[in-house]
DSSP file (Angstrom, degrees, kcal/mol; ACC not computed):
  #  RESIDUE AA STRUCTURE BP1 BP2  ACC     N-H-->O    O-->H-N    N-H-->O    O-->H-N    TCO  KAPPA ALPHA  PHI   PSI    X-CA   Y-CA   Z-CA
    1    1 A M              0   0    0      0, 0.0     0, 0.0     0, 0.0     0, 0.0   0.000 360.0 360.0 360.0 131.2    0.0   85.6   -0.9
    2    2 A G        +     0   0    0      2,-0.1     2,-0.1     0, 0.0     0, 0.0  -0.033 360.0 135.1-104.9  32.5    2.4   83.3   -2.1
    3    3 A G        -     0   0    0      1,-0.1     2,-0.4     0, 0.0     0, 0.0  -0.427  52.4-123.5 -83.7 157.4    0.3   81.2   -4.4
    4    4 A V        -     0   0    0     -2,-0.1    -1,-0.1     1,-0.0    -2,-0.1  -0.807  28.3-118.1 -98.8 137.6    1.2   80.2   -7.9
    5    5 A T     >  -     0   0    0     -2,-0.4     4,-1.9     1,-0.1     3,-0.5  -0.434  21.7-116.9 -75.0 151.7   -1.1   81.1  -10.6
    6    6 A P  H  > S+     0   0    0      0, 0.0     4,-1.9     0, 0.0     5,-0.2   0.785 112.6  59.0 -60.6 -27.9   -2.7   78.4  -12.6
    7    7 A K  H  > S+     0   0    0      2,-0.2     4,-1.2     1,-0.2    -3,-0.0   0.919 107.6  44.3 -67.0 -43.2   -1.0   79.5  -15.8
    8    8 A V  H  > S+     0   0    0     -3,-0.5     4,-1.7     1,-0.2    -1,-0.2   0.882 111.0  55.1 -69.9 -38.3    2.5   79.0  -14.3
    9    9 A E  H  X S+     0   0    0     -4,-1.9     4,-2.0     1,-0.2    -2,-0.2   0.896 106.8  49.6 -64.0 -41.4    1.5   75.6  -12.8
   10   10 A S  H  X S+     0   0    0     -4,-1.9     4,-1.5     1,-0.2    -1,-0.2   0.802 106.8  56.8 -68.7 -27.5    0.4   74.2  -16.1
   11   11 A A  H  X S+     0   0    0     -4,-1.2     4,-0.8     2,-0.2    -1,-0.2   0.891 107.5  47.8 -69.8 -38.6    3.6   75.3  -17.6
   12   12 A W  H >X S+     0   0    0     -4,-1.7     3,-0.7     1,-0.2     4,-0.7   0.912 110.0  51.9 -66.9 -42.0    5.6   73.4  -15.1
   13   13 A L  H >< S+     0   0    0     -4,-2.0     3,-0.7     1,-0.2    -1,-0.2   0.839 104.2  57.8 -63.6 -32.6    3.5   70.3  -15.6
   14   14 A A  H 3< S+     0   0    0     -4,-1.5    -1,-0.2     1,-0.2    -2,-0.2   0.775 100.7  57.9 -69.7 -24.3    4.1   70.5  -19.4
   15   15 A Q  H << S+     0   0    0     -4,-0.8    -1,-0.2    -3,-0.7    -2,-0.2   0.698  88.0  94.4 -78.8 -18.4    7.8   70.3  -18.8
   16   16 A L  S << S-     0   0    0     -3,-0.7     3,-0.1    -4,-0.7    -3,-0.0  -0.353  87.1-100.7 -71.6 153.7    7.6   67.0  -17.0
   17   17 A A        -     0   0    0      1,-0.1    -1,-0.1    -2,-0.0     3,-0.1  -0.409  48.6 -92.9 -69.9 150.6    8.1   63.7  -18.9
   18   18 A P        -     0   0    0      0, 0.0     2,-0.2     0, 0.0    -1,-0.1  -0.325  47.2 -99.6 -65.3 149.7    4.9   61.9  -19.8
   19   19 A A        +     0   0    0     -3,-0.1     2,-0.3     0, 0.0    -3,-0.0  -0.459  50.1 169.0 -70.6 136.3    3.7   59.2  -17.3
   20   20 A H        -     0   0    0     -2,-0.2    -3,-0.0    -3,-0.1     0, 0.0  -0.993  32.8-113.7-147.7 152.7    4.6   55.7  -18.2
   21   21 A A        -     0   0    0     -2,-0.3     3,-0.1     1,-0.1     0, 0.0  -0.498  40.2-101.1 -82.1 152.7    4.5   52.3  -16.4
   22   22 A P        -     0   0    0      0, 0.0    -1,-0.1     0, 0.0     0, 0.0  -0.352  52.5 -85.0 -67.6 157.3    7.7   50.5  -15.7
   23   23 A P        -     0   0    0      0, 0.0     3,-0.1     0, 0.0    -3,-0.0  -0.298  50.4-101.7 -63.7 148.6    8.5   47.6  -18.0
   24   24 A S        -     0   0    0      1,-0.1     2,-0.1    -3,-0.1    -3,-0.0  -0.429  43.1-101.2 -70.2 144.2    6.9   44.3  -17.2
   25   25 A P        -     0   0    0      0, 0.0    -1,-0.1     0, 0.0     2,-0.1  -0.408  38.7-134.5 -67.1 140.5    9.2   41.8  -15.5
   26   26 A G        -     0   0    0      2,-0.2     0, 0.0    -2,-0.1     0, 0.0  -0.279  18.8-110.1 -86.6 176.5   10.6   39.2  -17.9
   27   27 A W  S    S+     0   0    0     -2,-0.1     4,-0.1     3,-0.1    -1,-0.1   0.802  83.9  98.9 -77.5 -29.5   10.8   35.4  -17.2
   28   28 A L        +     0   0    0      1,-0.1    -2,-0.2     2,-0.1     2,-0.1  -0.889  66.8  36.4-114.5 144.3   14.5   35.5  -17.0
   29   29 A P  S    S-     0   0    0      0, 0.0    -1,-0.1     0, 0.0     2,-0.1   0.566  90.8-139.6 -74.6 147.4   16.4   35.5  -14.7
   30   30 A L        -     0   0    0     -2,-0.1    -2,-0.1     1,-0.1    -3,-0.1  -0.377  19.2-106.0 -73.5 151.8   14.2   33.2  -12.6
   31   31 A A    >>  -     0   0    0     -4,-0.1     4,-1.7     1,-0.1     3,-0.7  -0.410  35.7-106.8 -70.7 154.9   13.7   33.8   -9.0
   32   32 A P  H 3> S+     0   0    0      0, 0.0     4,-2.1     0, 0.0     5,-0.1   0.835 118.7  58.0 -55.9 -35.1   15.6   31.4   -6.7
   33   33 A G  H 3> S+     0   0    0      1,-0.2     4,-2.2     2,-0.2     5,-0.2   0.892 105.1  49.9 -62.6 -39.9   12.3   29.6   -5.7
   34   34 A W  H <> S+     0   0    0     -3,-0.7     4,-2.5     2,-0.2    -1,-0.2   0.871 107.9  53.7 -68.0 -36.2   11.6   28.8   -9.4
   35   35 A W  H  X S+     0   0    0     -4,-1.7     4,-2.3     2,-0.2    -2,-0.2   0.909 109.0  50.1 -62.6 -40.7   15.1   27.4   -9.8
   36   36 A G  H  X S+     0   0    0     -4,-2.1     4,-2.4     2,-0.2    -2,-0.2   0.923 111.3  47.3 -62.6 -44.9   14.5   25.1   -6.8
   37   37 A I  H  X S+     0   0    0     -4,-2.2     4,-2.4     1,-0.2    -2,-0.2   0.904 111.8  51.5 -62.9 -41.3   11.2   23.9   -8.3
   38   38 A L  H  X S+     0   0    0     -4,-2.5     4,-2.3     2,-0.2    -2,-0.2   0.902 110.5  48.0 -62.8 -42.1   12.8   23.3  -11.6
   39   39 A I  H  X S+     0   0    0     -4,-2.3     4,-2.5     2,-0.2     5,-0.2   0.924 112.0  49.1 -65.7 -44.6   15.6   21.3  -10.1
   40   40 A V  H  X S+     0   0    0     -4,-2.4     4,-2.3     1,-0.2    -2,-0.2   0.905 111.9  49.9 -61.5 -41.2   13.2   19.1   -8.1
   41   41 A L  H  X S+     0   0    0     -4,-2.4     4,-2.4     2,-0.2    -2,-0.2   0.917 111.7  47.1 -64.2 -44.5   11.1   18.5  -11.2
   42   42 A V  H  X S+     0   0    0     -4,-2.3     4,-2.3     2,-0.2    -2,-0.2   0.920 113.6  47.8 -64.5 -44.0   14.1   17.5  -13.3
   43   43 A V  H  X S+     0   0    0     -4,-2.5     4,-2.4     2,-0.2    -2,-0.2   0.909 112.1  50.2 -64.4 -41.2   15.4   15.1  -10.6
   44   44 A T  H  X S+     0   0    0     -4,-2.3     4,-2.4    -5,-0.2    -2,-0.2   0.923 111.4  47.8 -62.8 -45.0   12.0   13.6  -10.1
   45   45 A L  H  X S+     0   0    0     -4,-2.4     4,-2.3     1,-0.2    -1,-0.2   0.888 111.6  50.7 -64.2 -38.6   11.5   13.0  -13.8
   46   46 A A  H  X S+     0   0    0     -4,-2.3     4,-2.4     2,-0.2    -2,-0.2   0.914 111.2  48.1 -65.1 -42.4   15.0   11.4  -14.1
   47   47 A L  H  X S+     0   0    0     -4,-2.4     4,-2.8     2,-0.2    -2,-0.2   0.901 111.8  49.7 -65.5 -40.5   14.3    9.1  -11.1
   48   48 A L  H  X S+     0   0    0     -4,-2.4     4,-2.2     2,-0.2    -2,-0.2   0.908 111.1  49.4 -63.4 -41.9   10.9    8.1  -12.6
   49   49 A A  H  X S+     0   0    0     -4,-2.3     4,-1.3     2,-0.2    -2,-0.2   0.916 113.5  46.3 -64.2 -42.6   12.6    7.4  -15.9
   50   50 A Y  H  X S+     0   0    0     -4,-2.4     4,-0.6     1,-0.2     3,-0.3   0.928 111.5  51.6 -64.2 -44.3   15.3    5.3  -14.3
   51   51 A W  H >< S+     0   0    0     -4,-2.8     3,-0.5     1,-0.2    -2,-0.2   0.871 111.5  47.3 -62.1 -37.6   12.7    3.4  -12.1
   52   52 A Q  H 3< S+     0   0    0     -4,-2.2    -1,-0.2     1,-0.2    -2,-0.2   0.751 116.4  42.9 -75.9 -24.0   10.6    2.5  -15.2
   53   53 A T  H 3< S+     0   0    0     -4,-1.3    -1,-0.2    -3,-0.3    -2,-0.2   0.291  79.1 130.1-108.8  10.7   13.6    1.3  -17.3
   54   54 A R    <X  -     0   0    0     -4,-0.6     4,-2.3    -3,-0.5     3,-0.3  -0.338  66.6-122.3 -59.5 145.1   15.5   -0.6  -14.7
   55   55 A P  H  > S+     0   0    0      0, 0.0     4,-2.7     0, 0.0     5,-0.2   0.862 111.2  55.2 -59.0 -35.7   16.4   -4.1  -15.9
   56   56 A S  H  > S+     0   0    0      2,-0.2     4,-2.1     1,-0.2     5,-0.1   0.879 108.5  47.7 -67.5 -35.8   14.6   -5.8  -13.0
   57   57 A V  H  > S+     0   0    0     -3,-0.3     4,-2.3     2,-0.2    -1,-0.2   0.922 114.0  46.8 -69.4 -43.3   11.3   -3.9  -13.9
   58   58 A Q  H  X S+     0   0    0     -4,-2.3     4,-2.4     1,-0.2    -2,-0.2   0.914 112.2  50.9 -63.7 -41.7   11.6   -4.8  -17.5
   59   59 A L  H  X S+     0   0    0     -4,-2.7     4,-2.5    -5,-0.2    -1,-0.2   0.913 110.0  49.7 -61.5 -43.3   12.4   -8.4  -16.7
   60   60 A R  H  X S+     0   0    0     -4,-2.1     4,-2.5     2,-0.2    -1,-0.2   0.909 110.7  50.1 -62.8 -42.5    9.4   -8.6  -14.4
   61   61 A R  H  X S+     0   0    0     -4,-2.3     4,-2.2     2,-0.2    -2,-0.2   0.921 112.0  47.1 -62.9 -43.6    7.1   -7.2  -17.1
   62   62 A V  H  X S+     0   0    0     -4,-2.4     4,-2.4     2,-0.2    -2,-0.2   0.917 112.7  49.5 -64.7 -42.9    8.4   -9.7  -19.7
   63   63 A A  H  X S+     0   0    0     -4,-2.5     4,-2.3     1,-0.2    -2,-0.2   0.901 110.8  49.4 -64.3 -40.8    8.0  -12.6  -17.3
   64   64 A L  H  X S+     0   0    0     -4,-2.5     4,-2.1     2,-0.2    -1,-0.2   0.880 110.1  51.7 -66.4 -37.0    4.5  -11.5  -16.4
   65   65 A R  H  X S+     0   0    0     -4,-2.2     4,-1.9     2,-0.2    -2,-0.2   0.925 111.4  46.9 -63.4 -43.7    3.6  -11.2  -20.1
   66   66 A E  H  X S+     0   0    0     -4,-2.4     4,-2.3     1,-0.2    -2,-0.2   0.881 110.0  53.8 -65.8 -36.9    4.9  -14.7  -20.8
   67   67 A L  H  X S+     0   0    0     -4,-2.3     4,-2.6     1,-0.2    -1,-0.2   0.897 107.1  51.3 -62.9 -40.1    3.0  -16.0  -17.7
   68   68 A E  H  X S+     0   0    0     -4,-2.1     4,-2.2     2,-0.2    -1,-0.2   0.877 109.0  51.0 -65.6 -36.5   -0.2  -14.6  -19.1
   69   69 A K  H  X S+     0   0    0     -4,-1.9     4,-1.5     2,-0.2    -2,-0.2   0.914 111.2  48.1 -65.0 -41.7    0.4  -16.3  -22.5
   70   70 A I  H  < S+     0   0    0     -4,-2.3     5,-0.3     1,-0.2    -2,-0.2   0.921 112.8  48.2 -63.8 -42.9    1.0  -19.6  -20.7
   71   71 A A  H  < S+     0   0    0     -4,-2.6    -1,-0.2     1,-0.2    -2,-0.2   0.857 111.8  49.8 -66.1 -34.8   -2.2  -19.1  -18.6
   72   72 A A  H  < S+     0   0    0     -4,-2.2    -1,-0.2    -5,-0.2    -2,-0.2   0.742  91.4  94.4 -77.5 -22.7   -4.2  -18.2  -21.8
   73   73 A S  S  < S-     0   0    0     -4,-1.5     2,-0.7    -3,-0.2     7,-0.0  -0.409  74.4-137.4 -71.5 147.1   -3.0  -21.2  -23.7
   74   74 A D        +     0   0    0     -2,-0.1     2,-0.1     6,-0.0    -1,-0.1  -0.389  50.4 147.9-100.6  55.4   -5.3  -24.2  -23.5
   75   75 A S        -     0   0    0     -2,-0.7    -5,-0.0    -5,-0.3     0, 0.0  -0.453  51.4 -96.7 -90.4 163.2   -2.5  -26.7  -23.1
   76   76 A D     >  -     0   0    0     -2,-0.1     4,-2.2     1,-0.1     5,-0.2  -0.178  42.4 -96.9 -72.3 173.4   -2.6  -29.9  -21.1
   77   77 A T  H  > S+     0   0    0      1,-0.2     4,-2.5     2,-0.2     5,-0.2   0.845 120.9  52.7 -63.9 -37.8   -1.4  -30.2  -17.5
   78   78 A T  H  > S+     0   0    0      2,-0.2     4,-2.5     1,-0.2    -1,-0.2   0.936 111.1  45.9 -66.0 -45.7    2.0  -31.6  -18.4
   79   79 A V  H  > S+     0   0    0      2,-0.2     4,-2.6     1,-0.2    -2,-0.2   0.898 113.0  51.3 -63.9 -40.1    2.8  -28.8  -20.9
   80   80 A L  H  X S+     0   0    0     -4,-2.2     4,-2.7     2,-0.2     5,-0.2   0.936 111.2  47.2 -61.4 -47.0    1.5  -26.2  -18.4
   81   81 A A  H  X S+     0   0    0     -4,-2.5     4,-2.5     1,-0.2     5,-0.2   0.914 113.9  47.4 -63.1 -43.0    3.8  -27.5  -15.6
   82   82 A Q  H  X S+     0   0    0     -4,-2.5     4,-2.3     2,-0.2    -1,-0.2   0.913 113.1  48.6 -64.9 -42.2    6.8  -27.7  -17.9
   83   83 A S  H  X S+     0   0    0     -4,-2.6     4,-2.4    -5,-0.2    -2,-0.2   0.918 113.6  46.4 -64.7 -43.5    6.2  -24.2  -19.2
   84   84 A L  H  X S+     0   0    0     -4,-2.7     4,-2.8     2,-0.2     5,-0.2   0.927 113.0  48.6 -65.3 -44.7    5.8  -22.7  -15.7
   85   85 A E  H  X S+     0   0    0     -4,-2.5     4,-2.2    -5,-0.2    -1,-0.2   0.907 113.1  48.2 -62.8 -41.3    8.8  -24.5  -14.3
   86   86 A H  H  X S+     0   0    0     -4,-2.3     4,-2.5    -5,-0.2    -1,-0.2   0.914 112.5  48.4 -65.2 -43.6   10.9  -23.3  -17.2
   87   87 A L  H  X S+     0   0    0     -4,-2.4     4,-2.6     1,-0.2     5,-0.2   0.927 111.8  49.2 -62.3 -45.8    9.7  -19.7  -16.8
   88   88 A L  H  X S+     0   0    0     -4,-2.8     4,-2.5     1,-0.2    -1,-0.2   0.902 111.8  49.3 -62.6 -40.7   10.3  -19.7  -13.1
   89   89 A R  H  X S+     0   0    0     -4,-2.2     4,-2.7    -5,-0.2     5,-0.2   0.947 112.8  46.2 -62.6 -49.2   13.9  -21.1  -13.6
   90   90 A R  H  X S+     0   0    0     -4,-2.5     4,-2.3     1,-0.2    -2,-0.2   0.915 114.4  47.9 -61.6 -42.8   14.7  -18.5  -16.3
   91   91 A Y  H  X S+     0   0    0     -4,-2.6     4,-2.5    -5,-0.2     5,-0.2   0.923 112.6  48.4 -64.1 -44.3   13.3  -15.7  -14.2
   92   92 A A  H  X>S+     0   0    0     -4,-2.5     4,-3.1    -5,-0.2     5,-0.6   0.900 111.4  49.5 -64.7 -41.2   15.2  -16.8  -11.1
   93   93 A V  H  X5S+     0   0    0     -4,-2.7     4,-1.5     1,-0.2    -1,-0.2   0.924 114.8  44.8 -64.0 -43.0   18.5  -17.2  -12.9
   94   94 A A  H  <5S+     0   0    0     -4,-2.3    -2,-0.2    -5,-0.2    -1,-0.2   0.869 121.7  38.2 -68.1 -35.8   18.1  -13.7  -14.4
   95   95 A Q  H  <5S+     0   0    0     -4,-2.5    -2,-0.2    -5,-0.2    -3,-0.2   0.876 131.4  22.4 -85.2 -39.4   17.0  -12.1  -11.2
   96   96 A F  H  <5S-     0   0    0     -4,-3.1     4,-0.3    -5,-0.2    -3,-0.2   0.553 110.5-106.5-109.3 -11.0   19.2  -13.9   -8.6
   97   97 A G     X< -     0   0    0     -4,-1.5     4,-1.1    -5,-0.6     3,-0.4   0.082  26.5 -89.4  97.0 149.9   22.1  -15.1  -10.7
   98   98 A R  H  > S+     0   0    0      1,-0.2     4,-2.7     2,-0.2     3,-0.3   0.858 121.1  59.0 -62.6 -38.4   23.2  -18.5  -11.9
   99   99 A D  H  4 S+     0   0    0      1,-0.2     4,-0.3     2,-0.2    -1,-0.2   0.853 108.3  45.0 -62.8 -34.8   25.2  -19.3   -8.8
  100  100 A A  H  4 S+     0   0    0     -3,-0.4    -1,-0.2    -4,-0.3    -2,-0.2   0.739 127.7  23.9 -80.6 -22.9   22.3  -18.9   -6.5
  101  101 A V  H >< S+     0   0    0     -4,-1.1     3,-2.0    -3,-0.3    -2,-0.2   0.760  99.8  76.6-115.6 -34.0   19.8  -20.9   -8.6
  102  102 A A  T 3< S+     0   0    0     -4,-2.7    -3,-0.1     1,-0.3    -2,-0.1   0.784  96.7  49.1 -61.1 -31.4   21.5  -23.4  -10.9
  103  103 A N  T 3  S+     0   0    0     -4,-0.3     2,-0.3    -5,-0.3    -1,-0.3   0.420  89.0 103.8 -90.2   4.2   22.3  -26.0   -8.3
  104  104 A L    <   +     0   0    0     -3,-2.0     2,-0.3     4,-0.1    -3,-0.0  -0.670  41.9 157.1 -87.9 138.1   18.8  -26.1   -6.8
  105  105 A S    >>  -     0   0    0     -2,-0.3     3,-1.3     0, 0.0     4,-0.6  -0.981  45.7  -5.1-151.5 161.7   16.5  -29.0   -7.5
  106  106 A G  H 3> S-     0   0    0     -2,-0.3     4,-2.0     1,-0.3     3,-0.3  -0.239 127.6  -4.5  59.0-133.8   13.5  -30.7   -6.1
  107  107 A E  H 3> S+     0   0    0      1,-0.2     4,-2.5     2,-0.2    -1,-0.3   0.799 133.8  58.8 -66.8 -29.3   12.3  -29.5   -2.7
  108  108 A R  H <> S+     0   0    0     -3,-1.3     4,-1.9     2,-0.2    -1,-0.2   0.891 106.6  48.9 -65.7 -37.7   15.3  -27.1   -2.4
  109  109 A W  H  X S+     0   0    0     -4,-0.6     4,-2.3    -3,-0.3    -2,-0.2   0.933 112.7  46.4 -65.7 -46.6   14.1  -25.4   -5.6
  110  110 A I  H  X S+     0   0    0     -4,-2.0     4,-2.6     1,-0.2     5,-0.2   0.894 111.0  52.8 -64.8 -38.8   10.5  -25.1   -4.3
  111  111 A A  H  X S+     0   0    0     -4,-2.5     4,-2.6     1,-0.2    -1,-0.2   0.888 108.7  50.9 -62.7 -38.3   11.8  -23.9   -0.9
  112  112 A F  H  X S+     0   0    0     -4,-1.9     4,-1.4     2,-0.2    -2,-0.2   0.930 110.7  48.1 -62.7 -46.1   13.8  -21.2   -2.8
  113  113 A V  H  <>S+     0   0    0     -4,-2.3     5,-3.0     1,-0.2     3,-0.3   0.921 114.0  46.7 -62.2 -44.3   10.7  -20.1   -4.8
  114  114 A I  H ><5S+     0   0    0     -4,-2.6     3,-1.4     1,-0.2    -1,-0.2   0.914 110.7  52.5 -64.4 -42.5    8.6  -20.0   -1.6
  115  115 A A  H 3<5S+     0   0    0     -4,-2.6    -1,-0.2     1,-0.3    -2,-0.2   0.747 109.6  50.5 -66.1 -23.1   11.2  -18.0    0.3
  116  116 A H  T 3<5S-     0   0    0     -4,-1.4    -1,-0.3    -3,-0.3    44,-0.2   0.029 136.4 -71.2-108.2  27.3   11.5  -15.4   -2.5
  117  117 A G  T < 5S+     0   0    0     -3,-1.4     2,-1.7    42,-0.3     3,-0.2   0.243  97.2 116.1 114.5 -13.7    7.8  -14.7   -2.8
  118  118 A G    > < +     0   0    0     -5,-3.0     3,-2.0     1,-0.2    -3,-0.1  -0.362  26.4 152.8 -86.9  59.7    6.1  -17.7   -4.4
  119  119 A T  G >   +     0   0    0     -2,-1.7     3,-1.6     1,-0.3    -1,-0.2   0.681  59.3  75.7 -65.0 -16.9    4.0  -18.6   -1.4
  120  120 A G  G 3  S+     0   0    0      1,-0.3    -1,-0.3    -3,-0.2    31,-0.3   0.654  88.1  61.4 -68.3 -13.3    1.4  -20.2   -3.7
  121  121 A F  G < >S+     0   0    0     -3,-2.0     5,-1.4    30,-0.2    -1,-0.3   0.361  78.3 113.4 -94.5   5.1    3.7  -23.2   -4.0
  122  122 A S  T X 5S+     0   0    0     -3,-1.6     3,-0.9     3,-0.1     2,-0.3  -0.344  70.5  19.7 -72.0 161.4    3.7  -24.0   -0.4
  123  123 A G  T 3 5S-     0   0    0      1,-0.2     4,-0.5     2,-0.1     3,-0.2  -0.607 132.5 -31.0  78.4-140.4    2.0  -27.3    0.7
  124  124 A T  T 3>5S+     0   0    0     -2,-0.3     4,-2.6     1,-0.2     5,-0.2   0.570 118.9  86.1 -91.1  -8.8    1.7  -29.8   -2.1
  125  125 A A  H <>5S+     0   0    0     -3,-0.9     4,-2.1     1,-0.2    -1,-0.2   0.904  91.5  46.6 -60.6 -42.2    1.3  -27.4   -5.0
  126  126 A G  H  ><S+     0   0    0     -5,-1.4     4,-2.1    -3,-0.2    -1,-0.2   0.927 114.7  44.8 -67.2 -46.0    5.1  -27.0   -5.5
  127  127 A S  H  > S+     0   0    0     -4,-0.5     4,-2.4    -6,-0.3    -1,-0.2   0.860 112.2  53.6 -68.2 -33.3    5.9  -30.7   -5.3
  128  128 A D  H  X S+     0   0    0     -4,-2.6     4,-2.6     2,-0.2     5,-0.3   0.910 107.1  52.2 -63.4 -41.7    2.9  -31.4   -7.6
  129  129 A L  H  X S+     0   0    0     -4,-2.1     4,-2.7    -5,-0.2    -2,-0.2   0.944 112.8  43.5 -59.8 -48.8    4.3  -28.9  -10.1
  130  130 A L  H  X S+     0   0    0     -4,-2.1     4,-1.9     2,-0.2     6,-0.2   0.909 113.0  52.2 -64.5 -41.6    7.7  -30.6  -10.2
  131  131 A R  H  <>S+     0   0    0     -4,-2.4     5,-3.3     1,-0.2    -2,-0.2   0.930 115.7  39.9 -61.0 -46.1    6.3  -34.1  -10.3
  132  132 A V  H ><5S+     0   0    0     -4,-2.6     3,-1.5     3,-0.2    -2,-0.2   0.890 112.7  55.4 -72.4 -39.3    4.1  -33.3  -13.3
  133  133 A A  H 3<5S+     0   0    0     -4,-2.7    -1,-0.2    -5,-0.3    -2,-0.2   0.838 110.5  45.9 -63.7 -32.2    6.7  -31.2  -15.1
  134  134 A Y  T 3<5S-     0   0    0     -4,-1.9    -1,-0.3    -5,-0.2    -2,-0.2   0.009 129.5 -87.7-105.2  29.1    9.2  -34.0  -15.0
  135  135 A G  T < 5S+     0   0    0     -3,-1.5    -3,-0.2     1,-0.1    -2,-0.1   0.680  77.3 144.5  85.4  20.2    6.9  -36.8  -16.1
  136  136 A G      < -     0   0    0     -5,-3.3    -1,-0.1    -6,-0.2     2,-0.1  -0.081  60.2 -53.6 -79.6-174.2    5.4  -38.0  -12.9
  137  137 A D        -     0   0    0      1,-0.1     2,-0.7     2,-0.0    -1,-0.2  -0.355  48.2-153.1 -64.6 134.4    1.8  -39.2  -12.3
  138  138 A I        +     0   0    0     -3,-0.1     2,-0.5    -2,-0.1    -1,-0.1  -0.914  21.7 166.8-113.3 105.3   -0.9  -36.8  -13.4
  139  139 A S    >>  -     0   0    0     -2,-0.7     3,-1.8     1,-0.1     4,-0.8  -0.981  30.3-145.3-118.3 122.9   -4.1  -37.2  -11.5
  140  140 A S  T 34 S+     0   0    0     -2,-0.5     3,-0.3     1,-0.3    -1,-0.1   0.749  96.4  58.7 -62.6 -25.9   -6.5  -34.4  -12.1
  141  141 A N  T 34 S+     0   0    0      1,-0.2    -1,-0.3    -3,-0.1    -3,-0.0   0.702 108.4  46.0 -78.6 -15.4   -7.9  -34.4   -8.5
  142  142 A N  T <4 S+     0   0    0     -3,-1.8     2,-0.5   -14,-0.0    -1,-0.2   0.579 101.1  78.1 -96.1 -11.8   -4.4  -33.8   -7.1
  143  143 A V     <  -     0   0    0     -4,-0.8     2,-0.6    -3,-0.3   -18,-0.1  -0.852  53.7-172.4-108.8 129.4   -3.4  -31.0   -9.5
  144  144 A D     >  -     0   0    0     -2,-0.5     4,-1.6     1,-0.1     3,-0.3  -0.899   2.8-173.7-121.0 101.2   -4.6  -27.4   -9.1
  145  145 A R  H  > S+     0   0    0     -2,-0.6     4,-2.5     1,-0.2     5,-0.2   0.841  84.8  58.5 -62.2 -35.7   -3.6  -25.3  -12.2
  146  146 A T  H  > S+     0   0    0      1,-0.2     4,-2.7     2,-0.2     5,-0.2   0.896 103.5  51.8 -64.5 -39.9   -4.8  -22.1  -10.6
  147  147 A L  H  > S+     0   0    0     -3,-0.3     4,-2.6     2,-0.2    -1,-0.2   0.912 110.0  49.9 -61.4 -41.9   -2.5  -22.6   -7.6
  148  148 A W  H  X S+     0   0    0     -4,-1.6     4,-2.5     2,-0.2    -2,-0.2   0.941 112.7  45.6 -61.6 -48.1    0.4  -23.0   -9.9
  149  149 A L  H  X S+     0   0    0     -4,-2.5     4,-2.3     1,-0.2    -2,-0.2   0.912 115.2  46.9 -64.4 -42.5   -0.4  -19.9  -11.9
  150  150 A N  H  X S+     0   0    0     -4,-2.7     4,-2.5     2,-0.2    -1,-0.2   0.892 111.8  51.5 -67.1 -38.1   -1.0  -17.8   -8.8
  151  151 A G  H  X S+     0   0    0     -4,-2.6     4,-2.1   -31,-0.3   -31,-0.2   0.917 111.3  46.8 -63.2 -43.0    2.2  -19.1   -7.2
  152  152 A A  H  X S+     0   0    0     -4,-2.5     4,-2.1     2,-0.2    -2,-0.2   0.901 111.8  51.8 -64.9 -40.3    4.2  -18.2  -10.3
  153  153 A R  H  X S+     0   0    0     -4,-2.3     4,-2.7     1,-0.2     5,-0.3   0.919 111.3  45.9 -63.6 -44.2    2.5  -14.7  -10.4
  154  154 A T  H  X S+     0   0    0     -4,-2.5     4,-2.5     1,-0.2    -1,-0.2   0.864 110.5  54.2 -69.5 -33.3    3.3  -14.0   -6.8
  155  155 A F  H  < S+     0   0    0     -4,-2.1     4,-0.3    -5,-0.2    -1,-0.2   0.918 114.7  40.3 -63.5 -42.0    6.9  -15.2   -7.3
  156  156 A I  H  < S+     0   0    0     -4,-2.1     3,-0.4    -5,-0.1    -2,-0.2   0.907 124.2  37.1 -74.5 -41.2    7.4  -12.8  -10.2
  157  157 A K  H  < S+     0   0    0     -4,-2.7    -3,-0.2    -5,-0.2    -2,-0.2   0.931 126.5  29.7 -77.4 -46.7    5.6   -9.9   -8.7
  158  158 A R  S  < S+     0   0    0     -4,-2.5    -1,-0.2    -5,-0.3    -2,-0.1  -0.165  76.5 154.8-113.8  39.5    6.5  -10.0   -5.0
  159  159 A R        -     0   0    0     -3,-0.4     2,-0.3    -4,-0.3   -42,-0.3  -0.366  37.9-130.2 -68.5 146.6    9.9  -11.6   -4.9
  160  160 A K              0   0    0    -44,-0.2    -1,-0.1     1,-0.1    -2,-0.0  -0.702 360.0 360.0 -94.2 149.3   12.0  -10.8   -1.8
  161  161 A Q              0   0    0     -2,-0.3    -1,-0.1   -65,-0.0   -45,-0.1   0.472 360.0 360.0 -75.9 360.0   15.6   -9.6   -2.3
C-alpha cells in the first residue's frame, strides 16, 4: 500500500505558506474604458461651460432681462415704444454688427426685425411701434402693447442667423 500516513501529511501541510487572498485591485491605473468615459465627461463639461458663457447667450440673457424690466414698468405708450425700439436697435447692433443694422430705418428696419425672428412686428404692429416711438399719433385703439412686447421677445429669443 502506498498510502501516506496522516502524521506525515500534516507535516507537509504545516510547511506550506498560510493561505492569503491576493491584494485588492487599486483605482490606478484605470482601465481603458474608464479613461474613455473620463475624456467624454471632461469634453462634455467644457462644451457646456462654453455654451453657457458664449457672448451671444449672455447678450440674449441681458436683453431679455431688460425687456422684462420694460414690460414691468408702468410707463405710457410713447415711453414703452421708445424703450423697445432702443432695446431692439442695441441688441441688433451687438448681435449682427453695426454695418448690417445702422443704415436701416423705417420699413426696412421692421423688415429686418421680422426677417430675423421678430414675427410679432408683422402687419401694422411694427409700423405702429415706429410711429409712436418717433412722436407720431397715439391712438389707443390702434396700438397693442402686448404685440410689441411679444414681438421684441421673439426677436431676442428666436433670431435667425
